[in-house]
Backbone as CSV, one residue per row, in Angstrom:
resi,resn,N_x,N_y,N_z,CA_x,CA_y,CA_z,C_x,C_y,C_z
1,MET,173.961,154.375,262.556,174.602,154.692,263.603,173.871,154.257,264.334
2,THR,174.370,153.390,265.744,173.752,152.470,266.616,173.541,153.824,267.722
3,GLU,172.755,153.465,268.722,172.377,154.349,270.132,174.112,154.249,270.828
4,ASN,174.650,153.590,270.735,175.679,153.822,271.186,176.511,154.762,270.960
5,ASP,176.748,154.738,269.042,177.316,155.935,268.848,176.680,157.523,268.511
6,TRP,175.612,157.207,269.204,174.905,158.961,268.886,174.599,159.692,270.576
7,LEU,175.363,158.547,271.795,175.587,159.154,272.958,177.081,159.496,272.903
8,ASP,177.901,158.431,272.172,179.188,159.523,271.726,179.531,160.586,271.296
9,MET,178.299,160.248,270.206,178.903,162.299,269.496,178.370,163.099,270.354
10,GLY,176.902,162.046,271.394,176.659,163.543,271.994,177.733,163.753,273.024
11,MET,178.252,163.298,273.486,179.220,163.521,274.371,180.168,164.568,274.193
12,LEU,180.864,164.433,272.329,181.876,164.665,271.909,180.952,166.838,271.518
13,LEU,180.310,166.408,271.501,179.181,167.543,271.260,179.439,168.177,272.323
14,ILE,178.737,167.953,273.480,178.982,168.515,274.843,180.553,169.176,275.414
15,CYS,181.382,168.378,274.777,182.841,168.925,275.044,182.822,169.861,274.085
16,TRP,183.025,169.913,272.916,183.088,170.842,272.116,182.799,171.610,272.558
17,LEU,181.092,172.557,272.484,180.446,173.697,273.079,181.887,173.896,274.254
18,GLY,181.745,173.481,275.508,182.461,173.236,276.324,183.730,174.108,276.377
19,TYR,184.206,173.476,274.965,185.824,174.652,274.755,185.596,175.769,274.017
20,ILE,184.475,175.368,273.060,184.219,176.905,272.794,183.641,177.997,273.350
21,VAL,183.101,177.295,274.613,183.181,178.787,275.048,184.022,178.841,275.930
22,LEU,184.464,177.980,276.940,185.705,178.630,277.649,186.724,179.670,277.129
23,HIS,187.202,179.245,276.029,188.370,179.431,274.949,188.006,180.909,274.349
24,SER,186.348,181.414,274.104,185.820,182.162,273.932,186.137,183.280,275.216
25,VAL,185.813,182.847,276.573,185.611,184.238,277.281,186.256,184.575,277.672
26,LEU,187.907,183.538,277.921,188.975,183.544,278.301,189.938,184.105,277.176
27,ALA,189.504,184.134,275.617,190.108,185.430,274.734,189.574,186.737,274.570
28,ALA,188.563,186.872,275.362,188.227,188.137,275.319,188.974,189.162,276.176
29,LEU,188.935,190.426,275.814,188.847,191.649,276.389,188.953,191.466,278.312
30,GLY,187.638,191.678,278.110,187.021,191.644,279.260,187.760,190.524,280.440
31,ALA,187.746,188.952,279.962,188.822,188.448,280.844,189.869,188.882,280.981
32,LYS,190.659,189.736,280.118,191.663,190.721,280.218,191.754,191.214,281.011
33,ARG,191.209,192.328,280.705,190.388,193.479,281.823,190.788,192.640,283.479
34,TRP,189.271,192.071,283.699,189.474,191.804,284.777,190.484,191.058,285.231
35,VAL,191.613,190.227,284.831,192.203,189.551,285.801,193.503,190.878,285.794
36,ALA,194.113,191.676,284.937,194.894,193.213,284.890,194.220,194.683,286.083
37,ALA,193.010,194.180,286.044,192.130,194.967,287.206,192.742,194.285,288.589
38,HIS,192.252,193.060,288.652,191.997,192.537,290.190,193.716,192.009,290.464
39,TYR,193.984,191.574,289.537,195.164,190.331,289.678,196.006,190.823,288.820
40,PRO,196.972,191.815,288.659,197.881,192.724,287.365,199.218,191.961,287.694
41,ASP,199.420,191.057,288.855,201.237,190.411,288.500,201.174,189.283,287.951
42,LEU,199.331,188.693,287.451,199.535,187.417,287.170,198.944,187.592,285.187
43,MET,199.133,188.824,284.983,199.383,189.363,283.501,200.706,188.477,282.771
44,PRO,201.482,188.846,282.873,202.772,188.702,281.817,202.602,187.423,282.192
45,PHE,201.462,186.358,282.971,201.244,184.628,282.630,200.194,184.096,282.122
46,TYR,199.538,185.356,281.188,197.624,185.313,281.134,198.139,184.650,279.421
47,ARG,198.645,184.719,278.584,198.842,183.984,277.399,199.566,183.617,277.163
48,LEU,200.304,182.957,278.119,201.093,181.343,278.158,200.128,180.803,278.452
49,GLY,199.644,180.803,280.006,198.611,179.981,280.560,197.124,179.984,279.580
50,PHE,196.761,180.968,279.336,195.918,180.718,278.452,196.046,179.388,277.398
51,ASN,197.369,179.372,276.698,197.866,178.217,275.730,197.467,177.378,276.181
52,VAL,198.422,176.920,277.331,198.533,175.659,278.221,196.901,175.325,278.347
53,PHE,195.986,175.828,278.673,194.993,175.448,279.748,193.702,175.247,278.159
54,ALA,194.035,175.853,276.795,193.646,175.614,275.586,194.291,174.043,275.210
55,LEU,195.154,173.669,275.403,196.320,172.492,274.846,195.191,171.176,275.828
56,LEU,195.238,171.637,277.222,194.773,171.083,278.033,193.478,170.099,277.543
57,LEU,192.345,171.511,277.406,191.040,170.929,277.158,191.109,170.698,275.939
58,LEU,191.691,170.174,274.559,191.786,169.175,274.021,191.635,167.929,274.310
59,LEU,192.984,167.293,275.056,192.419,166.538,275.154,191.975,165.055,275.047
60,PRO,190.862,165.962,276.274,189.498,164.968,276.698,188.653,165.024,275.123
61,ILE,188.982,165.567,274.348,187.989,166.267,272.752,188.784,164.433,272.293
62,LEU,189.831,164.865,272.211,190.915,164.109,271.069,191.093,162.701,271.701
63,TRP,190.903,162.379,273.107,190.673,160.957,273.038,188.990,160.561,273.364
64,LEU,188.341,161.333,272.940,187.063,160.945,272.688,186.974,160.869,271.145
65,MET,187.431,161.452,270.291,187.854,161.099,269.294,188.096,160.104,268.494
66,VAL,189.332,159.409,269.109,189.837,158.061,268.524,189.620,157.131,269.427
67,SER,189.347,157.076,270.875,188.695,155.826,271.005,186.989,155.854,270.847
68,HIS,186.282,156.471,269.924,185.361,156.798,269.283,184.762,156.955,268.656
69,PRO,185.046,156.836,267.496,185.450,157.503,265.979,184.408,157.582,265.021
70,GLY,183.282,155.955,265.940,182.204,156.411,264.965,181.850,155.533,263.497
71,PRO,181.339,155.726,262.748,181.311,154.845,261.653,181.509,155.624,260.541
72,THR,182.283,155.192,259.117,182.474,155.731,258.509,181.731,156.535,257.409
73,PHE,181.788,157.709,256.937,180.934,157.991,256.537,181.704,158.331,254.729
74,TRP,182.666,159.020,254.164,183.385,158.829,253.137,185.380,158.905,253.934
75,ARG,185.203,158.142,252.312,186.744,158.103,251.989,187.551,159.303,250.841
76,TRP,188.393,159.555,250.504,188.831,160.244,249.606,189.245,159.048,248.567
77,GLN,189.187,158.658,247.424,189.660,157.598,246.725,190.014,158.003,244.887
78,GLY,191.604,157.439,244.634,191.459,157.802,243.458,192.289,159.031,243.294
79,VAL,191.269,159.784,242.096,192.246,161.310,242.288,191.276,161.974,242.744
80,GLY,190.672,161.919,243.737,189.839,162.493,244.807,191.013,162.572,245.799
81,ALA,191.503,161.589,246.862,192.773,161.450,247.407,194.006,162.019,247.277
82,TYR,194.166,162.300,245.776,195.609,162.648,245.125,195.052,164.541,245.436
83,MET,193.917,165.134,244.708,193.518,165.749,244.972,193.388,166.417,246.690
84,ALA,192.726,165.717,247.520,192.536,166.150,248.753,193.937,166.458,249.603
85,ASN,195.153,165.256,249.550,195.645,165.039,250.002,197.220,166.552,249.712
86,GLY,197.160,166.719,248.502,197.102,168.184,247.482,197.709,169.117,248.785
87,LEU,195.986,169.307,248.570,195.322,170.741,249.548,196.058,170.889,250.707
88,ALA,195.888,169.752,251.076,196.321,169.999,252.893,197.632,169.704,252.468
89,LEU,198.595,169.080,252.155,200.112,169.616,252.456,200.141,170.876,251.868
90,ALA,199.862,171.275,250.804,199.839,172.624,250.479,199.154,173.825,251.732
91,ALA,198.536,173.291,252.369,197.632,174.308,253.774,199.063,174.038,254.138
92,ILE,199.719,172.789,255.270,200.793,172.869,255.719,201.932,173.321,255.461
93,LEU,202.309,173.254,254.452,203.250,174.141,253.594,202.898,175.749,254.115
94,GLY,202.302,175.878,253.577,201.519,177.599,253.588,201.356,178.191,255.335
95,PHE,200.948,177.092,256.297,201.133,177.828,257.814,201.972,177.790,257.946
96,LEU,203.335,177.077,257.866,204.469,176.789,257.953,205.415,178.373,257.742
97,ARG,205.333,178.346,256.191,205.730,179.567,255.584,205.244,180.979,256.532
98,SER,204.276,180.463,256.634,203.637,181.923,257.622,203.875,182.472,259.144
99,LEU,205.019,181.023,259.596,205.223,181.381,260.670,206.559,182.100,260.758
100,LYS,206.735,182.813,260.131,207.870,183.760,259.823,206.810,185.414,259.888
101,ASP,205.703,185.436,259.194,205.491,186.472,259.424,204.714,186.922,260.772
102,TYR,204.864,186.223,261.834,204.262,186.283,263.222,205.282,186.557,263.763
103,ASP,205.087,187.083,264.893,205.961,186.971,266.600,205.426,186.287,267.314
104,MET,206.098,184.546,267.025,205.563,183.600,267.701,205.727,183.298,269.113
105,GLN,206.827,184.184,269.807,207.404,184.504,271.314,206.183,185.193,271.640
106,GLU,205.359,186.489,270.760,203.934,187.115,271.296,202.879,185.868,271.466
107,PHE,202.732,185.376,270.442,201.680,184.519,270.627,201.718,183.448,271.284
108,LEU,203.048,183.142,271.773,202.942,181.486,272.619,202.509,182.599,274.406
109,GLY,203.354,183.404,273.892,203.515,184.232,275.713,204.278,184.343,275.874
110,PHE,205.240,184.347,275.945,206.845,183.922,276.214,207.574,185.694,276.297
111,ARG,207.018,186.394,275.120,207.924,187.745,274.929,206.695,188.153,276.515
112,GLN,205.606,188.129,276.692,205.054,188.968,277.808,205.380,188.714,279.547
113,LEU,205.993,187.295,278.548,206.356,186.715,280.354,207.830,187.065,280.583
114,LYS,208.997,187.317,279.403,210.166,187.905,279.984,210.249,189.529,279.964
115,ALA,208.943,190.334,279.671,208.872,191.575,279.373,208.009,191.767,280.836
116,HIS,207.651,190.907,281.568,206.710,191.366,282.974,205.328,192.279,282.468
117,THR,205.156,192.009,281.453,204.183,192.977,280.463,202.551,192.980,281.444
118,GLN,202.491,194.069,282.162,200.735,193.939,282.729,199.236,194.496,281.933
119,ARG,200.007,194.669,280.363,199.504,195.704,279.318,198.216,194.715,279.187
120,VAL,197.177,194.733,278.224,196.077,193.792,278.377,196.469,194.390,276.114
121,GLU,196.589,194.932,275.694,196.684,194.646,274.272,197.830,193.853,274.511
122,ASP,197.462,193.667,272.471,199.245,193.192,272.135,200.188,193.682,271.849
123,LEU,201.699,193.018,271.985,202.261,194.118,272.190,202.902,194.080,270.467
124,GLU,202.446,193.375,269.945,202.789,193.272,268.078,201.856,194.231,267.331
125,ALA,202.703,195.193,266.685,202.029,196.134,265.799,201.386,195.481,264.741
126,PHE,200.816,196.159,264.300,199.930,195.176,263.077,200.626,195.969,261.583
127,HIS,200.288,194.431,261.050,201.525,194.450,260.168,200.222,193.362,258.917
128,LEU,201.223,193.341,257.751,200.191,192.770,256.851,201.016,191.767,255.510
129,SER,201.056,190.519,256.211,201.898,189.568,255.494,201.397,189.637,253.786
130,TRP,201.849,188.518,253.104,201.876,188.909,251.915,200.592,187.793,252.345
131,PHE,199.958,186.986,252.936,199.085,185.602,253.053,198.000,186.996,253.370
132,HIS,198.445,187.700,254.497,197.182,188.508,254.953,196.221,189.579,254.030
133,ARG,196.736,189.645,252.539,196.737,190.244,251.794,195.613,189.519,250.901
134,TYR,195.371,188.632,250.757,194.582,188.430,250.113,193.368,187.216,251.182
135,VAL,193.486,187.140,253.075,192.824,186.741,253.678,192.884,187.538,255.081
136,ARG,192.196,187.787,256.011,192.554,187.966,257.119,193.178,187.183,258.181
137,HIS,192.268,185.809,257.707,192.761,185.086,259.116,193.431,183.719,258.171
138,PRO,194.961,183.932,257.416,195.060,182.882,257.133,195.415,181.349,257.658
139,TRP,196.105,181.146,259.270,195.440,180.100,259.590,194.134,179.392,259.819
140,TYR,193.275,180.098,259.772,192.170,179.950,260.143,191.788,179.149,258.072
141,PHE,191.936,179.922,257.654,192.097,179.189,256.652,192.712,178.087,255.831
142,PHE,193.240,178.038,256.022,194.938,176.853,256.154,194.566,175.457,256.822
143,GLY,193.084,175.894,258.202,192.965,174.576,259.073,191.713,174.381,258.280
144,LEU,190.825,175.363,257.885,189.534,174.527,257.323,189.797,173.477,256.313
145,ILE,190.922,174.331,255.573,191.307,173.381,254.255,191.957,171.598,254.903
146,LEU,192.731,172.045,255.698,193.051,170.250,256.418,192.069,169.712,256.742
147,ILE,190.424,169.910,257.390,189.656,169.701,257.832,188.636,168.887,257.211
148,TRP,188.841,169.988,255.832,187.567,169.121,255.097,187.992,168.602,254.154
149,THR,189.596,168.254,254.112,190.281,167.322,252.971,190.435,165.757,253.154
150,ARG,189.876,165.357,254.924,190.306,164.311,255.778,189.198,163.250,255.366
151,ASP,189.533,161.573,255.456,188.149,161.344,255.679,187.227,161.396,256.835
152,MET,186.322,160.896,256.416,185.733,161.072,257.540,184.824,160.183,257.898
153,ASN,184.801,160.313,259.196,183.951,158.841,260.010,183.195,159.991,260.883
154,ALA,182.510,159.659,261.852,181.313,160.512,262.635,181.558,161.410,263.860
155,ALA,183.048,161.369,264.380,183.886,162.120,265.670,183.830,163.188,264.557
156,LEU,184.652,162.824,263.054,185.954,163.899,262.457,184.938,164.410,262.232
157,LEU,183.610,164.652,261.633,182.562,165.457,260.522,182.376,166.778,261.773
158,LEU,181.540,165.688,262.795,181.193,166.294,264.048,182.081,167.473,264.366
159,SER,183.222,167.067,265.201,184.425,168.384,264.967,185.042,169.042,263.816
160,GLY,185.090,168.456,262.819,185.318,169.863,261.704,183.657,170.408,261.346
161,VAL,182.604,170.212,261.892,181.359,171.148,261.752,181.359,172.220,263.272
162,MET,181.829,171.367,264.588,182.369,172.209,265.404,183.299,173.032,265.341
163,MET,184.778,172.770,264.710,185.976,173.958,264.557,185.604,174.938,263.666
164,THR,184.890,173.945,262.750,184.459,175.482,261.563,183.532,176.777,261.978
165,ILE,182.851,176.186,263.338,181.348,176.799,263.491,182.849,178.274,264.914
166,TYR,184.255,177.351,265.118,184.362,177.951,266.250,185.542,178.991,265.551
167,PHE,185.745,178.402,263.828,186.765,179.632,263.767,185.696,180.974,262.708
168,ILE,184.504,180.368,262.424,183.864,181.926,262.182,183.708,182.936,263.550
169,ILE,183.386,181.587,264.743,183.549,182.849,265.737,184.450,183.720,266.370
170,GLY,185.946,182.419,266.880,187.129,183.234,266.807,187.130,184.336,266.054
171,SER,186.489,183.912,264.727,187.644,185.450,263.922,187.070,186.537,264.329
172,ARG,185.680,186.580,264.370,184.820,187.720,264.716,185.161,188.700,266.330
173,LEU,184.979,187.714,266.834,185.695,188.087,268.678,187.293,188.656,268.358
174,GLU,188.022,188.167,267.855,189.571,188.359,267.230,189.542,189.660,266.612
175,GLU,188.200,190.142,265.799,188.426,191.028,265.212,188.162,192.478,265.977
176,LYS,186.956,191.913,267.068,186.728,192.889,267.894,187.477,193.689,268.655
177,LYS,188.403,192.960,269.269,189.871,193.823,270.234,190.532,194.314,268.675
178,LEU,190.720,193.893,267.591,191.753,194.242,266.543,190.905,195.918,265.821
179,LEU,189.883,195.796,265.895,188.954,197.218,265.503,189.419,198.213,266.957
180,VAL,189.604,197.663,268.435,189.734,198.115,269.427,191.397,198.990,269.516
181,TYR,192.394,197.727,268.703,193.661,198.275,268.869,194.001,199.097,268.183
182,HIS,193.677,199.110,266.580,193.759,199.373,265.274,192.962,200.664,264.579
183,GLY,191.308,200.438,265.421,190.556,201.149,264.667,190.350,201.567,263.631
184,GLU,189.881,202.372,263.217,189.542,202.879,261.418,190.255,202.602,260.185
185,THR,192.056,201.864,260.515,192.874,201.300,259.824,192.081,199.566,259.564
186,TYR,191.872,199.072,260.551,191.422,197.853,260.644,190.104,197.623,259.629
187,ARG,189.394,198.593,260.065,187.780,198.964,259.519,188.194,198.903,257.967
188,ARG,189.089,199.540,257.469,189.542,199.811,256.091,189.639,198.175,255.746
189,TYR,190.669,197.367,256.255,190.935,196.066,255.754,190.321,194.911,255.485
190,MET,189.242,195.394,256.795,188.738,194.532,256.258,187.421,194.675,255.645
191,GLU,187.010,195.665,255.297,186.738,196.446,253.686,187.325,195.642,252.532
192,ARG,188.419,195.889,252.435,188.983,194.925,251.078,189.411,193.502,251.488
193,VAL,189.372,193.197,252.140,189.991,191.569,251.908,189.436,190.759,253.280
194,PRO,188.681,189.810,252.475,187.715,188.771,253.093,188.513,188.119,254.504
195,GLY,187.463,187.316,255.109,188.008,187.293,256.378,188.478,185.650,256.727
196,LEU,187.641,184.801,255.961,187.987,183.213,256.034,188.680,183.052,254.489
197,ILE,187.664,182.871,254.052,187.899,182.369,252.216,188.638,183.165,251.464
198,PRO,189.916,183.363,250.448,190.112,184.364,249.541,189.302,184.362,248.523
199,LEU,188.908,185.920,248.012,188.100,185.864,247.133,189.047,186.434,245.802
200,PRO,189.124,186.082,244.385,189.627,186.523,243.891,189.576,187.833,243.515
201,TRP,188.123,188.126,244.072,188.428,189.809,243.285,188.493,190.969,244.867
202,LYS,188.620,190.496,245.677,188.910,191.357,246.993,190.378,190.454,247.354
203,SER,191.398,191.636,247.179,192.887,191.566,247.258,193.190,192.688,247.489
204,LEU,194.794,193.257,248.875,195.428,193.932,248.429,196.799,193.454,248.102
205,THR,197.094,194.882,246.806,198.682,194.685,245.888,199.634,195.136,247.492
206,ALA,200.534,195.300,246.745,201.664,195.418,247.907,202.005,196.787,248.087
207,GLU,201.395,197.495,247.329,201.430,199.028,247.330,199.857,199.674,248.485
208,GLU,199.118,198.989,248.293,197.890,198.617,248.986,198.139,198.782,250.201
209,ALA,198.776,197.521,250.345,199.109,197.437,251.790,199.651,197.958,252.668
210,ASN,200.904,199.025,251.647,202.147,199.622,252.314,200.858,200.973,252.709
211,ALA,200.338,200.888,251.628,199.439,203.215,252.240,198.750,202.703,253.303
212,LEU,198.107,201.640,253.556,196.875,201.399,254.543,198.090,200.746,255.855
213,LEU,198.922,200.338,255.799,200.017,200.691,257.220,200.667,201.800,257.027
214,LYS,200.647,202.406,256.485,201.201,203.953,256.313,200.117,204.630,257.565
215,LYS,199.107,204.544,257.584,198.291,205.312,258.053,197.928,204.966,259.669
216,GLU,198.035,203.877,259.917,198.368,203.703,261.600,199.617,204.203,261.907
217,GLN,200.621,204.649,260.952,201.434,204.699,262.115,201.710,206.318,262.254
């Protein structure tokens, strides 16, 4: 790598660190409670605004990745390319299939806006889809597959490492909120199902998932 490549990667790293910090702070319960306490009329817009802001913050990162990719480190070839692309396609299909298991109106923030809700807690009740019986954060799992099955240049490798770190941090921050919302039920769920990578010996049967959900009711 040249000196300019290192400078470009340094700028990309700073952008990723800033994104992770801002995203984590704004997603935390503390930030939501502060807004609810001081500006309750803004709470219906919080989730939608958060999502829009998160997308806008990604734009300079994407620009740096495209305009300053740096040297290529590896490319999948032959059988490896078929396997990598097959896994990526399976992850995309899995993600699309999982959308029906989420309340996308709430996830995007439209439900809160329509209902003019000022509550801090999420509206959606705790539920366990087929994917959630094997991994607590299916979207992060699919994201990891997509990241690490791509050809890698310097910008993609750095971004892959930072996104992986954020998935780890983000999942833990998210679970702090879920423990507040669902208490012992979610704690038991955490004990039975892995967070980011499915493990054959740690999962829930349909019956076990239903029994766990009944305790939440």
